[in-house]
N, C-alpha and C positions, 0 to 999 in steps of 0.2 A: 966717464962721460961727465961733461959739465951739466948742471941742472938747467932745465928749460922752464919757460913760463908759457902757459897756455891761457887763452881767454875764450869765454863764451859770451853770450848776450848779457849775462848778469854777473859773471864771476871772473876772478883772476885765480888761476891755479899756479902756485909757485912753491918752490921749496921753502921749508921752514928753517929758521936758524935761532940763535940765542935770543933775539928780540921777541920771538914768538913763544918762548918757554912758559911765560906766565899765562898766556891765553890757552895754551895746550893744557897746562895744569888745571886751570879753572874748568875747562870743558870736561876733562876726564874725572871730575868729581861727580859727574852724573852717574847714578847707580845703574842706568841702562847701559852706558858705555862700559862700565866695569863688569857688568853681568854678561854681556853678549860678545865682547871682544877679548883679546888676549892681553890688554893692558893690565899692569899689576893692580892689585887691590889690597890695601888702600893705595891710591895713586899719589905719590909724594912729589914735592918740588924737584928732588934729584932725579926722579924718573923722567920728568919733562925735560930737564936739562940734558940728561943722557940721550934722550930721543932726538932733541933738536940740535945738539952740539956734536954728537958722535954717530948715532945710528943712521940718521937721515943722510948726512954728508958721506959716510962710508958706503951706503947703498948706491948713491949716485956715482961715487968714485970707482967702485968695482963692478958697476953695471949689474948689480944683483937685485936692487930694490929702488924703485923710482917713486918717491913720496912727494905728494903735493898737499900743501895747505890750501883749502878752498876759502877764498876771501871775497867779500863784497868790495866794490870799488872804494868805498869809504874806509876799508881796512878791517872790518869785523870778520872774525873767523867763524865760518859756518860749518866747517867740517874738515875731515882729513881723508885722503885717498892714496892708496899705494898699489903699485903693480910690482909684484915680486916674481922674478924669473924662477921657474921651477924645473924647466928642462929646455932644451934647444927649441926655440920657437913657441914655447908655452909659458904664459904668465898667469899669475893668480891675482885677481883684484880684491881689495878689501877697502872698506870705508866705514866712516861713522859721521853722524851729523850732530851739531850742537843742539841741545834741547830747545833753545829759543828760536831756532831756525828750521826745525823739522816741519814737514808737511807742505813745503813750498816748491818742491821739485829740484832743489839745488843739487842734491847728491846724484840724482838721475842725470841731470845736465852735465855734471862733472864726470860721471862714469862714461857717458857717451864720448865726451871730448877726450878723455884719457885713453879710451879704447881706440878711437880713430888715430891718435898719436902713436900708440903702441903698434897698431897694424901698419901704419905708413912709415914710421921713423925707426922702429926697433925690430922690424922683421918678425913680429909675433903673428902666428897663424891660428892660435887658439888662446882665448882668454877664459880662464875658469873663475867662477865665483863659488865660494863655499860659505855656509853659515850653519850654525848649530840648529838642529831641528827645533822649531818653535820661534825662531827669530823672524816673525812674519814681516816686520818692517824692512829688514834687509832683503828678504825675498821679493817684496813688492818693488823695491828700488831696482833690483836686478831684472825683474820681469819688465818693468817700464823701460829699462835701458835696452831691452831686446834679447836678454839671455834666455836660452832654451833650458828649461828645467830637465835634468837628466836622471834624477833619482835621489836615493838616500844611500849614503855610505855609512856602514856600521863602524863605530868606534874610530872614526877618522879624524877627530879633533881632540887634542889634549888641551883643555882649558883649565888652567890653574891646578894641574895635577889630577884632573878627572877626565877620563876618556868619555867622549860623547859622540852620538850619531850626528851626521851633518847632511844637509841638502847640498847638491852640486848642480851647477848649470854652466853652460858655455856660450860664448859669443865668438863667432867666426867673422873674418873680414867680409865674406859674402853676405852676412846678415846686415851689414852697413853699406852694401853695394861697393865694396872695395876689393881689389885683387889680393890673392894670397901670394906668398913668396914661392910656394910649391903647389902642384896640382892637388886637388881634393876630389876624391871619387866617393860620393855618398853611397851608402848601402841602398840598393833598390827597395822601394816600399817602406823605408824607415821614415818615421815622422820627425 
């Protein structure tokens, strides 16, 4: 698939390329991004180049991972968001925000926009969010975006060689008043 560009009231969500490697590298120097995400630590310029020049284009080309850089109209990078396909009709969303732009709702805004796109354009019927237990900022973004918290998965994340427990949540098309590609029959009485 060719990369797409999405827009919100305040953001442009577009693929990243070689011209963005320096901004990605600078953002990933943040200890919180290195601690809570799967980016290498230390994060070197070659990691940013590999991400922007190979990993992102390959993900779009083989329909396995749809990565968006989150930019202000002036061009400032405020974060990164990806939807990785994990099975037929199921994607996993992941995101991070740059330190200087956190707390302004940008990542939540982008997550809702990307979810709407995945549900309407990529036939996704379930979008999962996972974060290591303790990553309260990521959990808050997911909850503000409408994800239902489903529990804790033991030893479900391998972050830099260490198995860790993670929280999991989901967002369904019906949560955003959108149709699913297949019928959904919720369990009676389930919250």
